N, C-alpha and C positions, 0 to 999 in steps of 0.2 A: 515378489509372487503375482501382482497385478500386472507386470510387466512382461514376464512368460505367458500369462493368458493372454495378452495384447497380441504378442508375436503368434501364439498358437492359433488365434482367430484369424488371423492373416494369413499364416502359412499352409496350415492343415487342410481348408477346403480346396484350395487349388491343387495340391499334392494329392490329394484322394480322387479329385475328378480326374487329372491325369492318369492315375494309378487305374482307377475303372475303365476307363477310356483304351488302357493298353491291354488290360486283363479280360474286358468283356468278351471279344471275339474268340478267342482260345476256351474262354470258360464255356460259351454257348457251342462251340464245337464238339467240347468234351461231352456237355449235356446231350448233346444230339446223338454222339456215337453211343454213349451210356444206355441211352434210351432203346436204342435199336437191338442193343446187346441183349437187355432186358426183356424186350420181347419174346425173344428164343430161349431165355433161362430163367426158369422158374423152379421155386423149392418144392420138394415132393414131400406132401403133408403125410404120406402112407404110415402108420403107426407112430407118427408124433404125438407127444401129449400137449393139449390145450386145455388151459384153465379160463372159464369165462364167467366174470360177473355179471348180475344183472340179464340172468340168462332166461328168466321165465317168462317174459315177452318181448314183444317188440324187435329192436335190433339187435339184441343178445339171444332171442330164440332164434332169428335168422342166419345170425353169425353160426351158432352151433349146429343147425342145418347143413349151411356150406361148408363148413369144417368137415362134418359127416361124409359129405358127398365126395371129399376128397381122402377118406379113409384114415383122418386123425380120432385119435382117444381122446375122450372128452371127460374134464371134470366141470360141472355144471354148478353154479353158486345164485342162490338167491333165497327170498325169505319163506315164498309160499311152496310147501312139499309137493302138494297135488300138482299144482302147474310145472315145478320139477320133473316130478315122476312122468308127464305127459310127453315133455320135449325130450327126455332122455329115450323115452321109447320110440318116439318117432325119429331122432338121431340114430338109433341103432338099426330102423328099419332103412334108413336112407343110405348106411353104408358104415357107419362107424363100428370098428371091431369091438368097442367099450366105453359106454358111458355111466358116469356116474354122478350122482348127486348130492351136496352137500348144502344144508339148510344153514345160512348165516347171515349177519348184519354187518355190510362193509365199514360202517360207520364206526363198529367196533373192532380197536385194534387186535383183542385176543381171538376174536371171531375169524380176522383176516389172517392172522398166524396157524390157526387151526385148520382151516380149508387148504391153506398152501401144504401146510404139514401133511393131511390125510390126502391130498392128491399124489404126493411125491412117495408116500408110504405105500399107497396102492399100486402107482406105476412103475415106481422107481426112479422117475425123472421128471424134467417139467421143461417143454421148448418153447411154447408161446403163452404169454399171459396176457389176457384179454381185458383191459379193463373199461367197461362198460356202464356199470350199474350208475345211475343219475335221475335226478328230478330237477322241474323247473318250477320257477316261481311264477306267481301272476298278480304282482299288485304295482302300484305306483311308491316309489320310496316315501315319499310325504305322506302317506296313508298311513304307515307303519308308527304305533304308538311306543312299540317295544321292539327294537331291530335283532334283539337275541333271540326272539322267536325263529330266527331263518339261520341259527347255527346248524341246525339239522341238514340244510340244503349243503352249506360247505361241508360238514362232516360226511356225506356221502359222495359228492360230486369231486370234491379236492382230495380231502384226508383219506375217503375208501381208496382211492387210488394210491396214493403214497404209502399208506400201511402196505397193501397189497403186494406193492413195488419193493419195498422195503425186505420182507420177508421172502419174496419169490428171486431176487436177483442172485443170490448167490448159486441157487439151481439154476438159472439162465445163464450164469456165466458159464458153468461146467458145461451147458450143452450148447454154448453158442447161441443161444435162443434171441427170441425175439418179444418186444411189449408192442401191444396195440392198445394205443389210448383213443377212445371216443370221445373227440371234442366237437365243438359248434363254432360256426360261423359266427355267432354271439362275442364269441372271444375276440372279435376286431370289429364287429359289424354292429355297432352301439345302439340297439333299437330300445324304445320306451317299455314300461313294463317288467322288463326283466334283469332291472340293473344288479341284483345280488347273483342271480342265474348266470349273467354276462361275465360278472368278477370272478365267480367260481371257476367257470371255462377257460378266462385269462390266466387266471393263476395255475389250472392245470397245464396250459398249453407252455407254459413261461416255465414251469417245474422242468417240463419232460425235454424241451429246447436246451434247457442247462444239463440235464442229466445227459444226454447225447454227447455233450462236449465230453464231460466228463467220464463216460465209459468208453469213448471212441469206437473201436468196432468189435468191443467185446460180446456187445449185446446190442442189437439193431433197434431201432425205435421207430414206428410209424404212428403218425397222428392223423387221425381223421377228421376233417373239420366238415361237419354236415350241416345240411339246411333242414328243414321239415321234412322229417321222414316217419312212414306210419309207426306207430307205437302208441302206449296208454298215455304218452304225452298228447299227442294229435287228438285223442279222444276225451282229452278233458282234463286229465288227471295232472295236480299241480299243490304246490306248496301255496297255500293261503296266507294272508297278512297275520293272522293269529298263531301262525306256525302248525297249522293241521295241513293233513293232506286231505284234497277234496278233489272232487270231479265236477266240472262244469264245462260242459263242450261248446255251450255258446261264447264263454269269455275266450277260451282257446282259439274257437273258429276266427273271433275278432281278433287276435293277437297275429294269427296267420295271416289274415286279409287277403288279398289275391295270388299271394305265393303258392305253387302248388305243392302238394304233397307226394314226395318219393317213396315207391314202392320200397317195403323193408326188405323183401327178398333180392331185387337189383342192388341196392344198396350196400347189403351183405355181401354179394356177388363181388361188386366192384371195389370193395375194400381189403377182402380176402385175397383176390388176385393183387391189388398193390402191396399186399403184406409178402407174398410169396417171392414179388418182384424186389421187394428192399426198398419200398419206396417210401421216402422221407416224410411225405405227406399226399392223402387222399383227399381232394375236395369233392363231394358229392352232395347234391347234383353239379356237376364241373361248373356250369353255368355260374355257381356263386362265387366264383374266383374273380370274374369279372366285377363283381359286387365289391369285391376288396380295391380294384384300381378307381372305383368310381368313389369310394371311402378313401382314398387318398389323394387324389385329384379335384374331386368337386365336392368336399365333405358337408359345404353349407346345403348343397342342392339335397343330398341325403338325409341330412336332418330335416330340413323343411317337408320333404314327402313324407317321412315318419309322422311327424305332427298332423299331416293331414290325413293320415289313416282312421278308418272308423273306430278302430280301438280308443279314440277319445272319447266314446259314447259311452265308454266303462269306467270313467272317473265318476267319483262322487258326484249328484247331481248338484252340490252348492260349489264346486268347482266347474263344472262343464262349462258354463256360459262366458267365465271368464277366461276359460283354455281356450276358447274358440277365436278369441281375439290375437292370439298367437298364430294362428294359420293364415300366415300370409306369405308371398314370394321372399325368399331370403334377401336380406340387403348388404349385398358384397362389398360396400362402401363403410359399412358400419358392423361388421360381423362380431366384432369384440362387446360392442353397446348392446346388440340385440341379445348377445347369449348371458350378459350380466342382468 
């Protein structure tokens, strides 16, 4: 067995390298032609049934408005009835021929089953499932004395989307529909203070990338990888270390640092346009995609820049002075020792 692995270590890398060199030119040509074609072909959303979770505010709210402008029928899901009523009413004013709202908690499997069934019973079909509901964490991992307090975050960010997808999938396959997943650049850009949040978004992206392979072309999946976008999160709403949902705008502003916050309306417009063109991934703001290249090619520099962020001030006072010692240029000759 060891001999087989040794042979594969020697043979597989050069073979795959040659394969990539041969395949990349026609692949890029195919992608280019496909991009041109999609510029002139887009899905007509008039009369399509769209279910949106987390629709009471932020990105979910503006996704509802964008779908409404294109004439879609809407099923809006969140926990706050008054806000849902307001969003549904505005969606109708913007052009939706029908908008209903369903009060539900995506962290509960039975609620997810209920709102999918209510949507299909009311409209008779389901064309788009938008998994948007989510919450961010706001603490360093070492501050937690009981990490089970963060179970709710995983229940909302990951399991809420999985539950909804499981119950919606049979209906989406019948309509040749689409799934839109609101992810985050935190899934692959590993910043401090959001370890649990980043893990939930990484799990979410991995799940839907795998599901895309399993479903083939029966249901299209678009993953939106977002930076900081106007929402209740950028207004300070987060899951605290004790497991309670709190609002602390100063803390979130420190986490955001120098990154600009994108308009929720513009972001929603870009996302819906991407879904209608069957994009596999929508990165917004688009410049966030270049951060992925930085993370891939110069990870030590990215890590050092994160450590130099002013959010270090948010650490407990007992650890702040000690942590300041780590804010020094990355040692490329001894990276592993530095990480340990």
